[in-house]
N, C-alpha and C positions, 0 to 999 in steps of 0.2 A: 504494499500498500503505499503509495508515493505522498508527499505533503500536499500535492495538488488535490488528492482525492479526499481529504481532509477539509480544506482551506476552501475550496469552493463552494460544497453545500454550506460552510457556515457562512462566507460572504453573500451567497445567495440569500439565506435566511436574514441576515442583517439587512438586505437590500429591500426586502419584502415588509420588515417591521420599519426600515427608515421610510419606505413609502407609504406606509398607514401612517406615521406619525406627521408626515407633510400635510396629508389630506385631512387627517383629524385634527390639526392645530388650529385653534381660532383666531389667535392674533397675528396680523400680518407681518409683524417684525420677526416673531418668533418662527413664524413659517418660513421668512427667508433664511434664518441661521439654520433650521433644519434641513432647508433644500441644500444649504452649502455642505452640510454634513453628508446629506445624502449623494451628493457631488462628489465627494472624497471616498465613499464607499463603491461608487461606480468606477471610479481611478483605478482602486486597488482590485476591481474586478478584472477592468481591462489589462493590468500588470500580471494580474495571474493567468489571463488566457493568451499572454505574449502579443500584446497590442500595445507596444509603449508609444507608437504616435498618436493613438486615438486617446491614449492615457493623458498624455500632456495636451491635449486638446481639450479634454474633459477637465483637468485639474484648472486649465486657465479659463476657460469658459464657464463650465458648470457649478464649479467651487469658488471662483472668485468673481466673475464679471456679471454674471446674472443675479445672484443675490445682493452684489452691491447695487446694480441698477434698482432691483424692488426696494432697498431701502432708503435710496436718494429719492426714489417716486414717492415714497411713504412720506420722507421729511417734507417735500415740495407740497405734496396734498395737504399734510396737517398744518402747514404752516399758512395755507391759505384760509383756514378756519378761524 
């Protein structure tokens, strides 16, 4: 049994839990942070399946840029109220 046989099901389980956490979170700011953690889990999955180029894209876009844009949008919306 290789390390991949143990890690892959564990990461996939964490991805399901992470996806549920993103969907079930009510506060948009917390949802953005949870989305960032979910992006990090996806990055780990891509590294495990030997797709480092996709992992680098995911860490840049899914873990950093998208949650940052969501938080900046929330800040802009809340400052107008």
